[in-house]
MARBAMAR-299077 format. One record per residue (C-alpha): residue in one letter; z, y, x; residue number from 1. Coordinates in nm, 2 decimals. Each point is the difference from the previous one (the first is absolute). Example, Ala and Ser with C-alpha at 12.3 -4.5 7.8 and 13.67 -1.06 7.14 Angstrom:
MARBAMAR-299077
@res A&pz 0.78&py -0.45&px 1.23&n 1
@res S&pz -0.07&py 0.34&px 0.14&n 2
END
This chain:
MARBAMAR-299077
@res M&pz 9.82&py 6.34&px 8.59&n 1
@res A&pz -0.37&py -0.06&px -0.03&n 2
@res R&pz -0.20&py -0.16&px 0.28&n 3
@res S&pz -0.33&py 0.18&px -0.05&n 4
@res S&pz -0.33&py -0.03&px 0.16&n 5
@res V&pz -0.10&py 0.28&px -0.22&n 6
@res I&pz -0.37&py 0.12&px -0.07&n 7
@res G&pz -0.16&py 0.19&px 0.29&n 8
@res L&pz 0.12&py 0.36&px 0.00&n 9
@res C&pz -0.18&py 0.22&px 0.23&n 10
@res V&pz 0.19&py 0.03&px 0.32&n 11
@res G&pz -0.18&py 0.31&px 0.09&n 12
@res A&pz 0.06&py 0.19&px -0.31&n 13
@res A&pz 0.12&py 0.36&px 0.02&n 14
@res L&pz 0.37&py 0.05&px 0.00&n 15
@res V&pz 0.10&py 0.20&px -0.31&n 16
@res G&pz 0.31&py 0.22&px 0.01&n 17
@res V&pz 0.15&py -0.20&px 0.29&n 18
@res L&pz 0.32&py 0.12&px 0.15&n 19
@res V&pz 0.12&py -0.12&px 0.35&n 20
@res L&pz 0.31&py 0.20&px 0.06&n 21
@res D&pz 0.29&py 0.01&px 0.23&n 22
@res A&pz 0.34&py 0.09&px -0.12&n 23
@res G&pz -0.02&py 0.37&px 0.04&n 24
@res Q&pz -0.35&py 0.01&px -0.18&n 25
@res A&pz 0.13&py -0.24&px -0.27&n 26
@res S&pz 0.29&py 0.24&px -0.07&n 27
@res A&pz -0.22&py 0.30&px -0.04&n 28
@res Q&pz -0.24&py -0.20&px -0.21&n 29
@res L&pz 0.29&py -0.09&px -0.24&n 30
@res Q&pz 0.02&py 0.36&px -0.09&n 31
@res D&pz -0.33&py 0.02&px -0.19&n 32
@res Q&pz -0.14&py -0.34&px -0.13&n 33
@res T&pz -0.29&py 0.20&px -0.14&n 34
@res Q&pz -0.16&py 0.03&px 0.34&n 35
@res V&pz -0.14&py -0.36&px -0.04&n 36
@res R&pz -0.34&py -0.01&px -0.20&n 37
@res P&pz 0.00&py -0.23&px -0.29&n 38
@res T&pz -0.19&py -0.34&px 0.08&n 39
@res N&pz -0.18&py -0.01&px -0.33&n 40
@res D&pz -0.37&py -0.02&px 0.05&n 41
@res L&pz -0.03&py -0.33&px 0.17&n 42
@res P&pz -0.23&py -0.31&px -0.10&n 43
@res N&pz 0.13&py -0.28&px -0.19&n 44
@res P&pz -0.15&py -0.34&px 0.10&n 45
@res Y&pz 0.18&py -0.21&px -0.26&n 46
@res D&pz -0.05&py -0.10&px -0.36&n 47
@res R&pz 0.29&py 0.01&px -0.23&n 48
@res V&pz 0.06&py -0.33&px -0.20&n 49
@res H&pz 0.23&py 0.03&px -0.30&n 50
@res P&pz 0.13&py -0.17&px -0.18&n 51
@res W&pz 0.07&py -0.26&px 0.26&n 52
@res G&pz 0.25&py -0.29&px 0.03&n 53
@res E&pz 0.18&py -0.23&px -0.23&n 54
@res L&pz 0.32&py 0.16&px -0.13&n 55
@res P&pz 0.29&py -0.20&px -0.16&n 56
@res T&pz 0.01&py 0.27&px -0.28&n 57
@res G&pz -0.37&py -0.06&px -0.10&n 58
@res P&pz -0.31&py 0.18&px 0.06&n 59
@res Y&pz -0.01&py 0.37&px 0.07&n 60
@res D&pz -0.02&py 0.19&px -0.34&n 61
@res P&pz -0.13&py 0.35&px 0.05&n 62
@res G&pz 0.11&py 0.11&px -0.35&n 63
@res A&pz 0.36&py -0.13&px 0.04&n 64
@res Y&pz 0.18&py 0.20&px 0.26&n 65
@res D&pz 0.34&py -0.14&px -0.07&n 66
@res A&pz -0.13&py -0.37&px 0.03&n 67
@res R&pz -0.13&py 0.05&px 0.34&n 68
@res T&pz 0.17&py -0.08&px 0.33&n 69
@res S&pz 0.07&py 0.28&px 0.25&n 70
@res F&pz -0.06&py -0.09&px 0.37&n 71
@res I&pz 0.15&py 0.14&px 0.32&n 72
@res G&pz -0.09&py -0.25&px 0.28&n 73
@res A&pz -0.26&py -0.23&px 0.15&n 74
@res D&pz -0.03&py -0.20&px 0.30&n 75
@res E&pz -0.18&py -0.31&px 0.14&n 76
@res G&pz 0.19&py -0.28&px 0.15&n 77
@res P&pz -0.09&py -0.22&px 0.30&n 78
@res D&pz -0.07&py -0.27&px -0.26&n 79
@res G&pz -0.29&py 0.20&px -0.11&n 80
@res N&pz 0.15&py 0.05&px -0.35&n 81
@res L&pz 0.07&py 0.35&px -0.14&n 82
@res Y&pz 0.34&py 0.12&px -0.10&n 83
@res F&pz 0.07&py 0.29&px -0.24&n 84
@res L&pz 0.31&py 0.18&px -0.11&n 85
@res S&pz 0.03&py 0.16&px -0.35&n 86
@res R&pz 0.22&py 0.20&px -0.19&n 87
@res C&pz -0.02&py -0.22&px -0.32&n 88
@res M&pz -0.14&py 0.15&px -0.31&n 89
@res Q&pz 0.20&py 0.32&px -0.04&n 90
@res N&pz -0.02&py 0.13&px 0.37&n 91
@res S&pz 0.35&py -0.15&px 0.03&n 92
@res C&pz 0.13&py -0.37&px 0.01&n 93
@res T&pz 0.35&py 0.09&px -0.13&n 94
@res G&pz 0.05&py -0.23&px -0.30&n 95
@res R&pz -0.35&py -0.14&px 0.03&n 96
@res S&pz -0.10&py -0.37&px 0.01&n 97
@res E&pz -0.33&py 0.06&px 0.18&n 98
@res P&pz 0.00&py -0.14&px 0.36&n 99
@res P&pz -0.06&py 0.30&px 0.24&n 100
@res V&pz -0.15&py -0.21&px 0.30&n 101
@res L&pz -0.36&py -0.17&px -0.05&n 102
@res K&pz -0.17&py -0.24&px 0.22&n 103
@res M&pz -0.37&py -0.03&px -0.04&n 104
@res D&pz -0.29&py -0.19&px 0.18&n 105
@res P&pz -0.29&py 0.21&px 0.15&n 106
@res S&pz -0.18&py -0.02&px -0.33&n 107
@res G&pz 0.29&py 0.14&px -0.20&n 108
@res R&pz 0.13&py -0.32&px -0.16&n 109
@res L&pz 0.37&py 0.01&px -0.06&n 110
@res L&pz 0.17&py -0.26&px 0.21&n 111
@res N&pz 0.36&py 0.08&px -0.04&n 112
@res S&pz 0.24&py 0.30&px -0.11&n 113
@res W&pz 0.37&py 0.05&px 0.05&n 114
@res G&pz 0.30&py 0.26&px 0.01&n 115
@res S&pz 0.05&py 0.03&px -0.37&n 116
@res G&pz 0.35&py 0.17&px -0.04&n 117
@res M&pz 0.04&py 0.06&px 0.37&n 118
@res M&pz -0.12&py 0.36&px 0.03&n 119
@res D&pz 0.03&py 0.34&px -0.19&n 120
@res F&pz -0.26&py 0.22&px 0.16&n 121
@res P&pz -0.23&py -0.19&px 0.25&n 122
@res H&pz -0.13&py 0.23&px 0.27&n 123
@res G&pz -0.11&py -0.10&px 0.35&n 124
@res F&pz -0.17&py -0.33&px 0.09&n 125
@res D&pz -0.09&py -0.20&px 0.30&n 126
@res V&pz -0.11&py -0.37&px 0.08&n 127
@res D&pz 0.11&py -0.07&px 0.35&n 128
@res H&pz -0.16&py -0.21&px 0.29&n 129
@res E&pz 0.18&py -0.32&px -0.13&n 130
@res G&pz -0.12&py 0.05&px -0.36&n 131
@res N&pz 0.34&py 0.12&px -0.14&n 132
@res V&pz -0.03&py 0.24&px -0.27&n 133
@res W&pz 0.22&py 0.33&px 0.02&n 134
@res A&pz 0.05&py 0.25&px -0.29&n 135
@res A&pz 0.23&py 0.32&px -0.02&n 136
@res D&pz 0.18&py 0.07&px -0.32&n 137
@res Q&pz 0.05&py 0.37&px 0.00&n 138
@res R&pz 0.24&py 0.04&px -0.29&n 139
@res G&pz 0.17&py -0.34&px 0.09&n 140
@res H&pz 0.07&py 0.12&px 0.35&n 141
@res Q&pz -0.11&py -0.33&px 0.15&n 142
@res V&pz -0.29&py -0.16&px 0.20&n 143
@res L&pz -0.07&py -0.36&px -0.10&n 144
@res K&pz -0.17&py -0.27&px 0.21&n 145
@res W&pz -0.18&py -0.32&px -0.15&n 146
@res D&pz -0.18&py -0.29&px 0.15&n 147
@res P&pz -0.37&py -0.02&px -0.11&n 148
@res D&pz 0.10&py -0.21&px -0.30&n 149
@res G&pz 0.26&py 0.23&px -0.13&n 150
@res E&pz 0.30&py -0.14&px 0.14&n 151
@res L&pz 0.26&py 0.29&px 0.06&n 152
@res L&pz 0.11&py -0.01&px 0.37&n 153
@res M&pz 0.18&py 0.32&px 0.06&n 154
@res T&pz 0.11&py 0.34&px -0.13&n 155
@res I&pz 0.07&py 0.30&px 0.20&n 156
@res G&pz 0.24&py 0.26&px -0.18&n 157
@res R&pz 0.22&py -0.06&px -0.30&n 158
@res K&pz -0.15&py 0.02&px -0.35&n 159
@res G&pz 0.09&py 0.32&px -0.19&n 160
@res T&pz 0.19&py 0.12&px 0.30&n 161
@res P&pz -0.16&py 0.29&px 0.20&n 162
@res G&pz 0.16&py 0.09&px 0.34&n 163
@res D&pz -0.02&py 0.03&px 0.37&n 164
@res P&pz -0.11&py -0.29&px 0.21&n 165
@res P&pz 0.04&py -0.29&px -0.01&n 166
@res L&pz -0.05&py 0.09&px -0.37&n 167
@res L&pz -0.33&py 0.17&px -0.12&n 168
@res S&pz -0.05&py 0.30&px -0.21&n 169
@res E&pz -0.32&py 0.03&px -0.20&n 170
@res P&pz -0.23&py -0.23&px 0.22&n 171
@res T&pz -0.35&py 0.10&px -0.05&n 172
@res G&pz -0.20&py -0.20&px 0.28&n 173
@res V&pz 0.03&py -0.31&px 0.21&n 174
@res A&pz -0.20&py -0.13&px 0.30&n 175
@res V&pz 0.08&py -0.29&px 0.23&n 176
@res A&pz -0.10&py 0.00&px 0.35&n 177
@res P&pz -0.13&py -0.33&px 0.17&n 178
@res N&pz 0.33&py -0.05&px 0.17&n 179
@res G&pz 0.18&py 0.01&px -0.35&n 180
@res D&pz 0.14&py 0.34&px 0.02&n 181
@res V&pz 0.01&py 0.16&px -0.34&n 182
@res F&pz -0.08&py 0.38&px -0.05&n 183
@res I&pz 0.11&py 0.15&px -0.34&n 184
@res T&pz -0.06&py 0.35&px -0.12&n 185
@res E&pz 0.28&py 0.15&px -0.21&n 186
@res G&pz 0.00&py 0.31&px -0.24&n 187
@res H&pz -0.17&py 0.09&px -0.31&n 188
@res S&pz 0.21&py 0.30&px -0.12&n 189
@res F&pz -0.14&py 0.27&px 0.23&n 190
@res A&pz 0.30&py 0.21&px 0.15&n 191
@res Q&pz 0.26&py -0.15&px -0.24&n 192
@res G&pz -0.01&py -0.35&px 0.16&n 193
@res V&pz -0.04&py -0.16&px 0.35&n 194
@res N&pz -0.33&py 0.02&px 0.19&n 195
@res R&pz 0.01&py -0.24&px 0.27&n 196
@res V&pz -0.16&py -0.32&px 0.16&n 197
@res S&pz 0.22&py -0.30&px 0.06&n 198
@res K&pz -0.07&py -0.30&px 0.24&n 199
@res Y&pz 0.14&py -0.34&px -0.06&n 200
@res A&pz -0.01&py -0.33&px 0.19&n 201
@res R&pz -0.18&py -0.31&px -0.14&n 202
@res D&pz 0.33&py -0.13&px -0.11&n 203
@res G&pz 0.08&py 0.32&px -0.20&n 204
@res S&pz 0.24&py 0.15&px 0.23&n 205
@res F&pz -0.01&py 0.37&px 0.04&n 206
@res I&pz -0.14&py 0.14&px 0.32&n 207
@res K&pz -0.04&py 0.38&px -0.03&n 208
@res S&pz -0.12&py 0.29&px -0.22&n 209
@res W&pz -0.18&py 0.33&px 0.08&n 210
@res G&pz -0.09&py 0.30&px -0.19&n 211
@res Q&pz 0.16&py 0.26&px -0.24&n 212
@res T&pz -0.13&py 0.23&px -0.26&n 213
@res G&pz -0.24&py 0.29&px 0.10&n 214
@res S&pz -0.34&py 0.07&px 0.13&n 215
@res G&pz 0.05&py 0.00&px 0.37&n 216
@res I&pz -0.09&py -0.27&px 0.24&n 217
@res G&pz 0.18&py -0.32&px -0.09&n 218
@res E&pz 0.11&py 0.14&px -0.32&n 219
@res F&pz -0.12&py -0.11&px -0.35&n 220
@res N&pz -0.03&py 0.09&px -0.35&n 221
@res V&pz -0.08&py -0.32&px -0.21&n 222
@res P&pz -0.08&py -0.25&px 0.26&n 223
@res H&pz -0.23&py -0.21&px -0.24&n 224
@res T&pz -0.16&py -0.27&px 0.21&n 225
@res V&pz 0.01&py -0.15&px 0.34&n 226
@res A&pz -0.27&py -0.22&px 0.20&n 227
@res I&pz -0.03&py -0.12&px 0.35&n 228
@res D&pz -0.32&py -0.01&px 0.21&n 229
@res S&pz -0.11&py -0.23&px 0.28&n 230
@res Q&pz 0.19&py 0.19&px 0.26&n 231
@res G&pz 0.32&py -0.04&px -0.19&n 232
@res R&pz 0.00&py 0.37&px -0.10&n 233
@res V&pz 0.20&py 0.08&px -0.32&n 234
@res F&pz -0.20&py 0.21&px -0.26&n 235
@res I&pz 0.21&py 0.19&px -0.25&n 236
@res G&pz -0.17&py 0.15&px -0.31&n 237
@res D&pz 0.23&py 0.32&px -0.02&n 238
@res R&pz -0.14&py 0.08&px -0.36&n 239
@res A&pz 0.17&py 0.31&px -0.10&n 240
@res N&pz -0.09&py 0.15&px 0.34&n 241
@res N&pz -0.37&py -0.10&px -0.05&n 242
@res R&pz -0.02&py -0.18&px 0.34&n 243
@res I&pz 0.02&py -0.32&px 0.19&n 244
@res Q&pz 0.26&py -0.01&px 0.28&n 245
@res I&pz -0.05&py -0.26&px 0.27&n 246
@res F&pz 0.30&py -0.14&px 0.21&n 247
@res D&pz 0.07&py -0.29&px 0.24&n 248
@res Q&pz 0.23&py -0.27&px -0.11&n 249
@res E&pz 0.29&py 0.17&px 0.13&n 250
@res G&pz -0.06&py 0.31&px -0.21&n 251
@res N&pz -0.15&py 0.22&px 0.27&n 252
@res F&pz -0.25&py 0.25&px -0.14&n 253
@res L&pz -0.36&py -0.05&px 0.11&n 254
@res D&pz -0.22&py 0.20&px -0.22&n 255
@res V&pz -0.07&py 0.17&px -0.33&n 256
@res W&pz -0.31&py -0.02&px -0.23&n 257
@res Y&pz -0.09&py 0.21&px -0.29&n 258
@res Q&pz -0.36&py -0.10&px -0.05&n 259
@res F&pz 0.07&py -0.30&px -0.23&n 260
@res G&pz 0.14&py 0.22&px -0.29&n 261
@res R&pz 0.33&py -0.07&px -0.18&n 262
@res P&pz 0.07&py -0.35&px 0.08&n 263
@res S&pz 0.15&py -0.24&px -0.26&n 264
@res G&pz -0.11&py -0.33&px 0.16&n 265
@res I&pz -0.13&py -0.11&px 0.35&n 266
@res A&pz -0.15&py -0.33&px 0.11&n 267
@res I&pz -0.14&py -0.06&px 0.36&n 268
@res G&pz -0.21&py -0.29&px 0.06&n 269
@res A&pz -0.01&py -0.21&px 0.33&n 270
@res D&pz -0.30&py 0.19&px 0.12&n 271
@res D&pz 0.21&py 0.32&px -0.05&n 272
@res R&pz -0.20&py 0.12&px -0.30&n 273
@res I&pz 0.24&py 0.23&px -0.20&n 274
@res Y&pz 0.00&py 0.03&px -0.38&n 275
@res V&pz 0.21&py 0.27&px -0.15&n 276
@res A&pz 0.05&py 0.03&px -0.36&n 277
@res D&pz 0.04&py 0.36&px -0.13&n 278
@res S&pz 0.11&py 0.00&px -0.36&n 279
@res E&pz 0.16&py 0.35&px -0.03&n 280
@res S&pz -0.24&py 0.26&px 0.16&n 281
@res F&pz -0.22&py 0.26&px -0.16&n 282
@res G&pz 0.29&py 0.15&px -0.22&n 283
@res T&pz 0.27&py 0.23&px 0.11&n 284
@res D&pz 0.14&py -0.27&px 0.25&n 285
@res N&pz -0.33&py 0.01&px 0.23&n 286
@res P&pz -0.25&py 0.25&px -0.15&n 287
@res G&pz -0.37&py -0.06&px 0.08&n 288
@res W&pz 0.03&py -0.36&px 0.12&n 289
@res K&pz -0.15&py -0.26&px -0.22&n 290
@res K&pz 0.19&py -0.31&px -0.10&n 291
@res G&pz -0.13&py -0.33&px 0.13&n 292
@res I&pz 0.03&py -0.26&px 0.28&n 293
@res R&pz -0.09&py 0.15&px 0.36&n 294
@res V&pz -0.13&py -0.25&px 0.25&n 295
@res G&pz -0.02&py 0.06&px 0.37&n 296
@res S&pz 0.14&py -0.10&px 0.33&n 297
@res A&pz 0.36&py -0.04&px 0.09&n 298
@res R&pz -0.10&py 0.03&px 0.37&n 299
@res D&pz -0.13&py 0.34&px 0.00&n 300
@res G&pz 0.07&py 0.15&px -0.33&n 301
@res S&pz -0.35&py 0.04&px -0.13&n 302
@res V&pz -0.06&py 0.00&px -0.37&n 303
@res Q&pz -0.33&py -0.14&px -0.08&n 304
@res Y&pz -0.02&py -0.10&px -0.38&n 305
@res L&pz 0.16&py 0.09&px -0.33&n 306
@res I&pz 0.02&py -0.23&px -0.28&n 307
@res E&pz 0.03&py 0.27&px -0.26&n 308
@res D&pz 0.24&py -0.07&px -0.29&n 309
@res L&pz -0.13&py 0.01&px -0.34&n 310
@res E&pz 0.21&py 0.32&px -0.07&n 311
@res S&pz -0.02&py 0.15&px 0.34&n 312
@res T&pz 0.02&py 0.35&px -0.11&n 313
@res A&pz 0.25&py -0.05&px -0.30&n 314
@res V&pz 0.33&py 0.21&px 0.04&n 315
@res E&pz 0.20&py -0.33&px -0.11&n 316
@res H&pz 0.10&py -0.24&px 0.26&n 317
@res S&pz -0.24&py -0.30&px -0.06&n 318
@res G&pz -0.16&py -0.17&px 0.29&n 319
@res A&pz 0.10&py -0.33&px 0.18&n 320
@res E&pz 0.34&py 0.02&px 0.15&n 321
@res G&pz -0.02&py -0.34&px 0.16&n 322
@res V&pz -0.29&py -0.12&px 0.23&n 323
@res G&pz -0.09&py -0.33&px 0.16&n 324
@res V&pz -0.31&py -0.14&px 0.18&n 325
@res D&pz -0.11&py -0.37&px 0.04&n 326
@res S&pz -0.18&py -0.18&px 0.28&n 327
@res Q&pz -0.34&py 0.07&px -0.17&n 328
@res G&pz 0.06&py 0.37&px 0.00&n 329
@res N&pz 0.06&py 0.04&px -0.37&n 330
@res V&pz 0.25&py 0.28&px -0.07&n 331
@res Y&pz 0.25&py -0.03&px -0.29&n 332
@res G&pz 0.16&py 0.29&px -0.17&n 333
@res A&pz 0.32&py -0.04&px -0.20&n 334
@res V&pz 0.00&py 0.27&px -0.26&n 335
@res V&pz 0.32&py 0.11&px -0.18&n 336
@res R&pz -0.07&py 0.26&px -0.26&n 337
@res R&pz -0.31&py -0.15&px -0.13&n 338
@res R&pz 0.15&py -0.35&px 0.04&n 339
@res M&pz -0.32&py -0.17&px 0.18&n 340
@res L&pz -0.07&py -0.23&px 0.27&n 341
@res E&pz -0.33&py 0.11&px 0.17&n 342
@res K&pz -0.21&py -0.19&px 0.26&n 343
@res H&pz -0.23&py 0.20&px 0.23&n 344
@res V&pz -0.28&py -0.22&px 0.14&n 345
@res P&pz -0.22&py 0.11&px 0.30&n 346
@res N&pz -0.35&py 0.07&px -0.11&n 347
END
């Protein structure tokens, strides 16, 4: 979880497409998501730096797609180092020798890497307040916890065994609260699988779950990412419903936002800046919305900036799925399809 003192974003900026709904209004809004105007025409006060970072597989080769690492997660630790989650060199780590977890210093120098042979399809990612590194393995049906040097401390779920809690089924995202409670989103098979949020204690014991398949309040369709703001609110990227749902830590519904597009990844800084990676819009999934990273406020839902993707109007899914921010306000995009790790520097 990044502890950011991000670049000055204009507090007085106009709200764009903001929804503040009570339960009745939210229910009505759910019937027609097209009521929300796409938040496309926004400034981008960042410069893209790519290639960036020292990779264990060697330098980025634009002409060798199958020899590039696919990324899915990014976060800064309390030690000031940067941690990244990859899907190895074939958008899958099954049978691969590449380590999926990378630790770099702020300059991008590789300090350590680990996890080889431990994961099948890396997905969600978080570095907690104590510096422990968490990763969800969607197809392995586990969440793994390491210390900052790569020593495995705990697993939640049973490898290769999907099921109801305390087991996991297709975990997609993980976020750890300051008290150590662990929130895990589950479900990547649309209506054919589970669609829920599960809460575990810091020792890995199951506490509760909420949610089911659907588009109503408290229902999900591919809950793809989770983040926690300074108030302790739990933000769920409800991707196939093209929205963010917000809950308290007991699973009580608080709000629903559509203005950040189709969320694949969410990062929230200590100043409550919110960064939402939209990797699937513009095509049939969310027509008219450009792909990219939308930056705004987790406090009031305003959207102020769009870091537009290199293929923002391509029909194919393309942009960053994972997103992170460091204490200097640099934004990191973890790109799956193009197999890239991008750094966006405030200009």
